[in-house]
C-alpha positions in Angstrom: -113.1 5.6 37.9 -114.6 2.5 39.0 -113.3 3.1 42.6 -115.1 6.5 42.8 -118.4 5.5 41.8 -117.4 2.4 44.7 -116.6 5.4 46.9 -120.2 7.3 46.5 -121.6 4.3 47.9 -120.1 4.9 51.4 -121.0 8.2 53.5 -119.6 9.0 57.1 -122.3 9.3 59.6 -122.1 10.3 63.1 -122.1 7.9 65.6 -124.9 7.8 67.8 -125.8 5.9 71.1 -129.9 5.0 70.8 -131.9 6.8 73.2 -134.3 4.0 72.9 -132.3 1.3 74.1 -134.3 -1.4 76.8 -131.7 -4.1 77.2 -131.3 -7.6 75.3 -134.1 -9.5 73.9 -133.8 -13.0 73.2 -132.9 -14.0 69.7 -135.4 -16.3 69.0 -137.8 -13.2 68.8 -135.5 -11.5 66.2 -134.3 -14.6 64.2 -137.9 -16.2 64.2 -138.9 -19.7 65.0 -138.7 -21.3 61.2 -134.9 -22.4 60.8 -133.0 -21.2 57.9 -133.3 -23.5 54.9 -130.4 -24.3 53.1 -130.5 -21.7 50.7 -131.2 -18.9 52.4 -130.1 -16.0 54.1 -130.8 -12.8 55.9 -129.7 -9.2 54.5 -129.8 -6.0 56.7 -130.2 -2.3 55.3 -129.2 0.7 57.4 -131.1 3.3 58.3 -130.5 7.0 60.0 -133.4 9.0 61.1 -132.3 12.2 63.0 -128.9 10.7 64.0 -130.5 7.7 65.1 -129.4 4.2 63.8 -131.9 1.6 62.8 -131.6 -1.9 61.0 -134.3 -3.9 58.8 -133.4 -7.2 58.5 -135.0 -9.5 55.9 -134.7 -13.3 54.7 -133.7 -13.9 51.0 -132.7 -16.6 48.9 -129.5 -17.1 48.1 -129.8 -17.0 44.0 -128.5 -15.3 41.1 -129.7 -11.8 40.8 -129.6 -11.1 44.7 -127.9 -7.6 45.2 -125.8 -7.4 48.1 -122.6 -6.3 49.7 -121.0 -8.8 52.2 -118.5 -7.5 55.1 -115.4 -8.6 55.9 -114.5 -7.5 59.6 -113.2 -8.7 63.0 -115.0 -9.2 65.9 -113.2 -7.6 68.3 -112.9 -8.7 72.1 -115.6 -6.2 73.8 -118.8 -7.3 74.6 -121.8 -6.4 72.4 -122.4 -3.4 74.7 -124.7 -0.9 72.1 -128.3 -1.5 71.5 -129.5 -0.9 67.9 -133.1 -1.4 67.1 -133.5 -4.2 64.4 -137.0 -4.9 63.0 -138.3 -2.8 65.9 -136.2 -5.0 68.3 -133.0 -3.9 70.8 -130.3 -6.2 69.4 -126.8 -5.7 71.3 -123.6 -5.5 68.7 -120.2 -4.5 69.6 -118.8 -0.7 69.3 -116.8 -1.8 66.0 -120.0 -3.2 64.4 -121.8 0.1 65.9 -119.1 2.5 64.1 -119.4 0.0 60.8 -123.3 0.0 60.5 -122.7 4.2 61.4 -120.5 4.0 57.7 -122.4 2.2 55.5 -124.4 3.2 52.6 -128.2 3.4 53.6 -128.9 2.5 49.7 -127.6 -0.7 49.8 -128.0 -4.3 51.4 -125.5 -6.2 53.6 -124.6 -9.4 54.7 -122.4 -9.3 58.1 -122.6 -12.4 60.0 -122.8 -11.4 63.7 -126.3 -10.5 62.7 -127.5 -12.3 60.1 -126.5 -15.6 61.6 -128.1 -16.8 64.9 -125.2 -16.8 67.0 -126.9 -18.9 69.2 -128.3 -21.6 67.0 -125.9 -24.2 66.8 -127.5 -26.0 63.7 -128.2 -22.6 62.2 -124.0 -21.8 61.9 -124.5 -25.7 60.8 -126.1 -24.4 57.6 -124.5 -21.4 57.3 -120.8 -22.1 57.7 -121.1 -24.0 54.2 -123.0 -20.9 52.7 -119.7 -19.1 52.8 -118.2 -19.8 49.7 -121.6 -18.4 47.9 -122.2 -15.4 49.9 -119.0 -14.0 49.5 -118.1 -14.8 45.9 -121.5 -13.6 45.1 -121.4 -10.3 46.5 -121.0 -7.4 44.4 -118.8 -5.8 46.9 -116.8 -7.5 49.9 -116.6 -4.6 52.3 -113.2 -4.6 54.7 -113.7 -2.6 57.7 -110.7 -1.6 58.5 -112.4 0.8 61.9 -112.2 4.4 61.9 -109.1 6.2 60.4 -106.6 8.6 62.1 -105.3 11.6 61.0 -101.9 9.7 59.3 -104.3 6.7 58.0 -106.5 9.3 56.5 -104.1 11.1 55.0 -102.9 7.8 53.2 -106.1 6.6 52.0 -106.6 10.1 50.5 -103.3 10.1 48.1 -103.1 6.2 47.5 -103.4 7.1 43.8 -100.8 9.5 43.6 -98.5 7.1 46.1 -99.4 4.1 43.4 -98.1 5.9 40.5 -94.7 6.8 41.9 -93.9 3.2 42.9 -94.8 2.2 39.3 -92.4 4.2 38.2 -90.0 3.4 40.7 -90.3 -0.6 39.6 -90.2 0.5 35.8 -86.5 2.4 36.4 -85.7 -0.6 38.3 -86.3 -2.9 35.4 -84.6 -0.6 32.7 -81.7 -0.8 35.4 -82.0 3.2 35.9 -81.4 2.7 39.8 -84.0 5.0 41.1 -82.3 5.1 44.8 -79.7 6.9 43.0 -81.4 8.8 40.0 -84.9 9.7 41.2 -85.4 9.9 44.8 -88.2 12.1 44.8 -90.1 9.2 43.8 -89.9 7.9 47.5 -92.7 8.4 49.9 -91.2 11.3 52.6 -94.0 11.7 54.7 -93.5 9.9 57.8 -97.1 10.5 58.3 -98.9 8.8 55.2 -95.9 6.0 56.1 -97.6 5.9 59.6 -100.8 5.7 58.3 -99.9 2.8 55.7 -98.6 0.9 58.5 -102.1 1.8 61.0 -104.0 -0.3 58.4 -101.5 -3.2 58.0 -101.4 -3.3 62.0 -105.0 -3.7 61.7 -106.2 -7.5 63.2 -108.2 -7.9 60.0 -105.2 -9.3 58.6 -103.9 -11.5 61.1 -107.7 -13.3 61.2 -108.3 -16.6 59.4 -112.1 -16.2 58.7 -111.0 -13.0 56.7 -108.7 -14.7 54.3 -111.4 -16.5 53.0 -113.7 -13.7 52.8 -111.4 -11.8 50.6 -110.2 -14.3 48.6 -113.9 -15.2 47.3 -114.2 -11.5 46.6 -115.4 -10.3 43.1 -114.6 -7.0 44.0 -113.0 -6.2 48.0 -112.5 -3.0 48.8 -111.4 -0.8 51.9 -113.3 1.2 53.7 -111.6 2.9 56.8 -114.1 5.5 58.5 -115.5 7.4 55.6 -112.6 6.7 52.9 -112.5 4.0 50.5 -109.9 2.8 48.2 -109.5 -0.4 45.7 -108.1 -3.7 48.0 -106.0 -5.7 44.7 -104.4 -2.3 44.4 -103.5 -1.7 47.9 -101.9 -5.8 47.7 -100.1 -4.9 44.7 -98.6 -1.7 46.7 -97.5 -3.0 49.5 -96.5 -6.6 48.0 -94.5 -4.9 45.5 -93.0 -2.3 46.9 -91.6 -4.6 49.7 -90.5 -8.3 47.7 -89.2 -6.1 45.1 -85.3 -6.5 44.7 -85.3 -2.7 45.0 -87.9 -2.4 47.4 -89.5 1.0 47.1 -91.4 0.9 50.4 -87.9 -0.1 52.7 -86.0 2.6 50.5 -89.1 4.7 51.7 -89.3 3.8 55.5 -85.4 4.3 55.5 -85.4 7.8 54.1 -88.1 9.0 56.2 -86.3 7.6 59.6 -89.7 5.0 60.0 -88.5 2.0 62.2 -88.2 -1.1 59.9 -91.1 -3.1 59.7 -91.6 -7.1 60.6 -92.3 -9.2 58.2 -95.5 -10.2 60.0 -97.1 -7.1 58.6 -96.4 -7.7 55.1 -96.7 -11.6 54.6 -100.2 -11.5 54.9 -100.2 -9.5 51.9 -98.2 -11.8 50.1 -100.5 -14.5 50.7 -103.5 -12.8 50.0 -102.3 -11.5 46.3 -101.0 -14.8 46.0 -104.0 -16.9 46.4 -106.7 -14.0 44.9 -104.3 -14.6 41.7 -104.7 -18.4 41.6 -108.1 -18.2 42.8 -109.1 -15.9 40.1 -107.6 -18.2 37.4 -108.9 -21.6 38.7 -112.3 -20.7 40.2 -111.0 -23.0 43.2 -107.9 -23.4 45.6 -106.7 -26.3 43.9 -105.3 -29.6 45.3 -101.7 -28.9 44.9 -101.9 -25.5 46.5 -103.6 -26.9 49.4 -100.6 -27.9 51.6 -98.8 -24.2 51.1 -102.2 -22.7 52.2 -102.8 -24.8 55.2 -99.2 -23.9 56.5 -99.0 -20.5 55.9 -102.9 -19.9 57.5 -101.6 -21.6 60.7 -100.0 -18.2 62.1 -103.9 -16.3 61.9 -105.6 -16.5 64.5 -109.1 -18.4 65.0 -111.7 -18.1 67.7 -112.0 -21.9 68.1 -110.2 -24.8 66.5 -112.6 -26.4 64.3 -112.2 -22.8 62.7 -108.9 -23.9 61.3 -111.0 -26.6 59.0 -114.0 -24.9 58.3 -112.6 -21.1 57.7 -111.0 -22.3 54.5 -113.5 -25.2 53.0 -115.2 -22.5 51.0 -112.1 -21.9 48.6 -112.3 -25.6 47.7 -114.0 -27.4 44.8 -117.7 -27.6 45.1 -116.9 -31.7 45.0 -115.0 -31.7 47.9 -117.4 -29.0 50.0 -120.1 -31.4 49.3 -117.9 -34.0 51.4 -117.0 -31.7 53.8 -120.0 -29.7 54.5 -121.7 -32.7 56.4 -118.8 -33.0 58.6 -119.5 -29.4 60.3 -119.9 -29.6 63.6 -120.0 -26.7 66.1 -121.6 -28.5 68.8 -119.8 -28.7 72.2 -118.7 -31.7 71.7 -117.7 -31.4 68.3 -115.6 -28.0 69.6 -113.8 -29.9 72.6 -112.9 -32.7 70.2 -111.2 -30.4 67.7 -108.5 -33.2 66.5 -111.2 -35.5 65.5 -112.5 -32.7 63.2 -108.5 -31.6 61.7 -108.6 -36.0 61.3 -111.6 -36.1 59.1 -110.6 -32.6 57.5 -107.7 -34.0 56.7 -108.7 -37.7 55.8 -111.5 -36.1 53.6 -108.8 -34.3 51.4 -106.7 -37.2 50.9 -109.2 -39.7 49.7 -111.2 -37.5 47.6 -108.3 -35.8 45.9 -106.6 -39.2 45.8 -103.4 -37.0 47.0 -100.9 -37.2 50.1 -99.8 -33.4 49.3 -100.8 -32.7 52.9 -97.6 -34.7 54.5 -95.5 -31.9 52.9 -96.7 -29.5 55.8 -94.4 -29.1 58.2 -94.9 -30.1 62.1 -95.6 -27.7 64.7 -93.4 -26.7 67.9 -96.3 -27.6 70.0 -96.5 -30.9 68.4 -99.7 -33.1 68.3 -101.6 -35.8 70.9 -100.5 -39.2 70.8 -103.8 -40.4 69.6 -103.5 -38.4 66.9 -102.3 -40.3 63.3 -98.7 -39.2 62.0 -99.5 -38.5 58.5 -102.3 -36.0 60.0 -100.9 -32.4 60.1 -101.5 -30.1 62.7 -104.0 -27.4 61.2 -102.8 -24.8 64.3 -99.6 -23.8 66.2 -96.0 -22.7 65.6 -94.4 -24.2 62.4 -91.2 -25.5 62.7 -89.8 -24.4 59.6 -90.7 -22.7 56.2 -92.1 -25.5 53.5 -89.2 -26.0 51.5 -89.2 -29.4 50.1 -92.7 -29.2 48.1 -91.8 -29.8 44.4 -90.3 -27.0 42.8 -87.5 -29.2 40.9 -90.2 -30.1 38.6 -91.7 -26.3 38.0 -90.5 -24.4 35.0 -87.6 -22.3 36.3 -88.8 -18.9 35.4 -91.7 -19.5 37.9 -89.3 -19.2 40.8 -87.5 -17.2 43.0 -84.4 -19.1 42.4 -84.5 -18.6 38.8 -81.3 -16.4 38.8 -79.2 -19.8 40.4 -81.0 -22.5 37.4 -81.0 -23.4 34.0 -82.5 -26.2 31.9 -80.1 -28.8 31.8 -80.7 -32.4 30.5 -78.3 -34.7 33.0 -76.6 -37.8 31.2 -78.5 -40.3 32.9 -81.2 -38.9 31.2 -79.8 -38.1 27.9 -78.9 -41.7 27.9 -82.3 -43.2 27.7 -84.5 -43.9 24.8 -86.7 -41.1 23.8 -90.5 -41.5 25.8 -88.7 -44.2 28.4 -88.9 -41.8 31.0 -92.4 -40.4 30.5 -93.5 -43.8 30.3 -92.0 -44.8 33.5 -93.4 -42.0 35.0 -97.3 -43.0 34.2 -96.4 -46.4 35.2 -95.5 -44.7 38.7 -98.5 -42.8 38.5 -101.1 -45.9 37.3 -99.2 -47.4 40.5 -100.8 -44.8 43.1 -102.9 -46.2 45.8 -104.0 -44.0 48.6 -106.8 -45.5 51.3 -107.5 -44.6 55.1 -108.7 -47.3 57.4 -110.8 -46.2 60.5 -109.7 -42.6 60.3 -106.4 -44.3 61.6 -104.6 -45.9 59.4 -103.2 -44.9 55.7 -101.8 -47.0 53.3 -100.3 -46.1 50.1 -97.8 -48.1 47.9 -94.5 -47.8 46.8 -91.1 -49.2 47.8 -87.9 -48.2 49.9 -84.7 -46.9 48.1 -82.4 -45.8 51.1 -81.8 -45.9 55.1 -80.5 -42.5 56.9 -77.1 -43.3 58.8 -76.0 -39.4 59.8 -77.7 -36.5 60.4 -76.4 -33.0 60.9 -79.4 -31.0 62.4 -79.7 -28.4 65.7 -83.1 -28.1 67.3 -82.7 -24.7 68.6 -83.2 -23.5 64.6 -86.9 -24.9 64.7 -89.6 -22.4 65.4 -87.3 -19.2 64.4 -89.7 -17.4 61.9 -89.3 -13.9 62.8 -84.9 -14.7 61.9 -86.1 -16.9 58.7 -88.7 -14.3 57.3 -86.9 -11.1 58.5 -85.4 -8.5 56.3 -83.6 -6.8 58.9 -79.8 -7.3 58.9 -79.1 -7.5 62.8 -81.4 -10.9 62.6 -78.3 -12.0 60.3 -75.2 -10.6 62.3 -72.9 -13.6 63.8 -73.8 -12.1 67.2 -77.2 -13.4 67.1 -77.3 -16.9 68.7 -79.8 -18.3 66.3 -77.7 -17.1 63.0 -74.7 -18.5 64.5 -76.3 -21.9 65.2 -77.6 -22.1 61.5 -74.1 -21.5 60.4 -72.6 -24.0 62.4 -74.8 -26.4 61.1 -74.2 -25.1 57.5 -70.5 -25.7 58.2 -71.4 -29.4 59.3 -73.6 -30.2 56.8 -70.7 -29.2 54.1 -67.8 -31.5 55.9 -71.0 -34.4 55.4 -71.4 -33.7 52.0 -67.8 -33.5 51.1 -67.1 -37.1 52.8 -70.6 -38.7 51.3 -69.6 -37.6 48.1 -66.1 -37.9 47.6 -66.2 -41.1 49.9 -62.9 -40.4 52.0 -62.8 -38.3 55.6 -59.4 -36.4 54.0 -59.7 -32.6 53.8 -61.5 -31.8 50.5 -62.2 -28.0 50.1 -64.7 -28.0 47.1 -68.3 -27.1 47.1 -70.0 -30.6 45.7 -72.6 -29.9 43.3 -75.0 -32.2 44.7 -74.3 -30.0 48.2 -75.9 -27.2 46.1 -78.6 -29.0 44.7 -79.0 -30.1 47.7 -79.8 -26.5 49.1 -81.6 -25.1 46.1 -83.6 -28.8 45.9 -82.8 -28.7 42.1 -80.5 -30.2 39.9 -80.6 -27.5 37.1 -77.2 -25.6 38.6 -76.8 -22.6 36.8 -72.8 -22.1 35.7 -73.1 -19.0 37.9 -74.4 -20.9 41.1 -71.4 -21.7 42.8 -70.2 -17.8 42.5 -73.6 -17.2 44.0 -73.3 -19.2 46.8 -70.0 -18.4 47.5 -70.3 -14.9 47.9 -73.6 -15.4 49.9 -71.5 -17.3 52.2 -69.6 -14.7 52.7 -72.1 -11.7 53.7 -74.2 -15.0 55.8 -70.6 -15.2 57.9 -69.7 -11.9 58.1 -69.5 -10.8 61.8 -71.6 -7.3 61.7 -72.7 -6.7 58.1 -75.1 -8.1 55.3 -74.1 -5.5 52.9 -74.4 -6.9 48.7 -73.1 -3.6 47.9 -69.8 -4.6 47.0 -71.0 -6.8 44.2 -72.6 -5.6 40.9 -75.3 -6.5 38.6 -76.0 -9.9 38.2 -74.0 -11.6 40.6 -75.4 -9.3 43.8 -78.8 -10.6 42.6 -77.4 -14.2 42.6 -75.8 -13.8 46.2 -78.8 -12.2 47.5 -81.4 -15.4 46.3 -78.9 -17.7 47.8 -78.4 -15.7 50.9 -82.3 -16.2 50.8 -82.1 -20.0 50.4 -79.9 -20.1 53.3 -82.4 -18.6 55.3 -85.0 -20.5 54.4 -83.7 -23.9 55.1 -83.3 -22.9 58.4 -83.9 -25.9 60.9 -84.6 -28.3 58.1 -81.8 -31.7 58.6 -78.9 -32.4 56.2 -78.5 -36.4 56.3 -76.1 -38.9 54.2 -77.6 -42.3 53.5 -75.9 -45.7 53.5 -76.0 -45.9 49.8 -73.7 -42.9 49.5 -76.6 -40.4 49.0 -76.5 -36.4 50.7 -80.1 -34.7 51.1 -82.1 -32.6 53.3 -85.0 -33.4 55.3 -87.6 -31.7 57.2 -86.5 -31.8 60.9 -87.0 -34.4 63.0 -85.4 -37.7 60.9 -82.8 -40.1 62.7 -80.1 -42.5 61.9 -82.0 -45.6 60.8 -85.1 -44.4 59.1 -85.8 -45.4 55.9 -86.2 -43.3 52.7 -89.3 -44.3 50.7 -91.2 -43.9 47.4 -95.1 -43.5 47.4 -96.1 -43.9 43.9 -97.5 -40.9 42.2 -96.6 -38.8 45.1 -93.4 -36.8 45.0 -91.2 -35.6 47.0 -89.7 -38.9 49.1 -91.0 -39.7 52.5 -89.1 -40.8 55.6 -90.9 -43.9 57.6 -90.0 -45.0 61.0 -91.3 -48.8 62.4 -90.7 -49.4 65.9 -90.0 -53.1 65.0 -86.6 -54.5 64.0 -86.1 -56.8 61.3 -84.8 -59.4 63.9 -82.3 -61.0 61.1 -85.4 -62.2 59.2 -84.1 -60.7 56.2 -86.8 -57.9 56.1 -85.7 -54.6 54.9 -87.8 -52.8 58.1 -89.6 -53.7 61.0 -92.8 -55.1 61.8 -96.3 -53.1 62.5 -97.6 -49.8 60.9 -94.9 -46.9 60.3 -94.7 -43.6 61.9 -94.2 -40.6 58.9 -91.5 -38.8 59.9 -91.4 -36.0 57.5 -90.3 -35.4 53.7 -86.6 -35.4 52.1 -84.8 -34.3 49.0 -82.0 -36.2 47.4 -80.2 -34.8 44.3 -80.7 -37.6 41.5 -83.4 -39.8 43.6 -86.0 -37.8 42.9 -87.2 -39.1 39.1 -89.0 -42.7 38.4 -86.0 -44.2 36.6 -83.5 -43.0 39.2 -85.8 -44.1 42.4 -85.7 -47.5 39.9 -82.0 -48.2 40.3 -82.0 -47.4 43.6 -84.8 -49.8 44.7 -84.1 -52.0 47.9 -87.1 -54.2 47.7 -90.3 -54.8 45.6 -93.2 -53.0 46.1 -95.3 -53.0 49.0 -98.2 -51.3 50.7 -97.1 -48.7 53.7 -99.7 -48.7 56.7 -98.6 -45.6 58.7 -100.4 -45.2 61.9 
């Protein structure tokens, strides 16, 4: 096995403190006086002699054929308090780095940022940070250091191959409807020490850091090094992801059977994101523009040493053309660190202009908000998101790629059937040709489009914003009506259904039906399957149950559909539902108000909500004067396609100026 050969490269060494420690010296002595060139890096070799650790560091050109491994690890909060000899000079390193160095194979060469970059040299950092893409993508291995193992985690590492095989058998049985939770319980992990060992690894701070995400996604072959043991990281991701997010999750059943406490989504969600983006990067070689909004949104939960890292810690994942525009903006000076919002504005502007995309507008806003000086079009790259990113264009994607697939089916709407063949494509091309994006003085975003409606009534609840534990948790108590957050969510859906009935049926009389437009709004898709209504009703029954979230009474496909719709109801928590002056019903990111305008930006789905501070003053204008404030994105059934938007047009084309 390839992994066996990888394991042979790592040996466990006894940890010793250096006996010839003489205190710290100037880093200039170690790193030399000549600045690194733009294609140069330093590499380490590790030497052990009579239990004493020594390092050698040499300069190399970063070019094809250079053999080395790159280390991905967390610096930790401890001070650099242990001296090791590097090129005959004492270098202070942290206990984390010292332990790691003790476990590296002396036959290899390594790139380690805390040592191979002079951290005291701002100019050198500005040169080396743009090289991260090449450093990690060209490394033979990316070694993910997970610290020293415990008895439990060592047992998990040692038995991982057999654990992986048991999970594969479980998933195969689920696929064939054999119900392994009844017929093959012996496949489950019943040793709580192994499960605690897995959780020990998942609890490592490495999964919470921002820089480590890029390092892992770029890796050709990442491995976990945990003490003296190693396993394939992609297999570990598959084990944790498939074991938790499957229809009948193997790890959830194992944890329950072993009596181990249920784990938070925060522990496993990083694995899901890493698996997703490693697959995307492997297929495309870059993170494409249409994947950037979700990437930036998701990574806000990861920790960064300083706010400017929010931009530069992931720039290595982008295309060479985009990196060439971003690299000159890297600024780790005191002023650059202090005015980090300036960096975020330039970062967002560069992506919008170079990518000719306004996709970043879909990124949810944060609880912390932004300074008044920051334009409304610039997303916050850090902070606590108010809601998850739901309104993102899934209604145009193939059904088989979506988690909502059990509730959808391909349908052609009557309005589309009545149009000549090719007419829809022709109008879509026309809309795309009218696309225009420019940014003026890093302050004003300009784009072309037209207005289609005005928001008239809103249903929402601010206390539902920012409740990530509620939205993402798989534990039952979070969904009990005794949880005030869940009760508030039930209240919003109850009121939104009343608003939908009143809007669609255009009457205040009591109506009991579930309008299709309401279900379309919840799913952000008009392609409802014939079972979507039943799926909603089953999910709503569980959603509003007093102290149970039990799907056991349902069977087969009905159970699957109810579970999917249940997650939809949780996932939309924090959003706003609204009706419009044009008699439409929709959903928007939180913050919209009556009077806000629903607008089309050419070539840029979804719908966008703008607010003008000035009034029309009886001039006949359809909105106020001056720059508009961007307030969020929206989904309205039967208003997401160009021909539907043309019919709803309230005025001529215009250039929206957004400040």
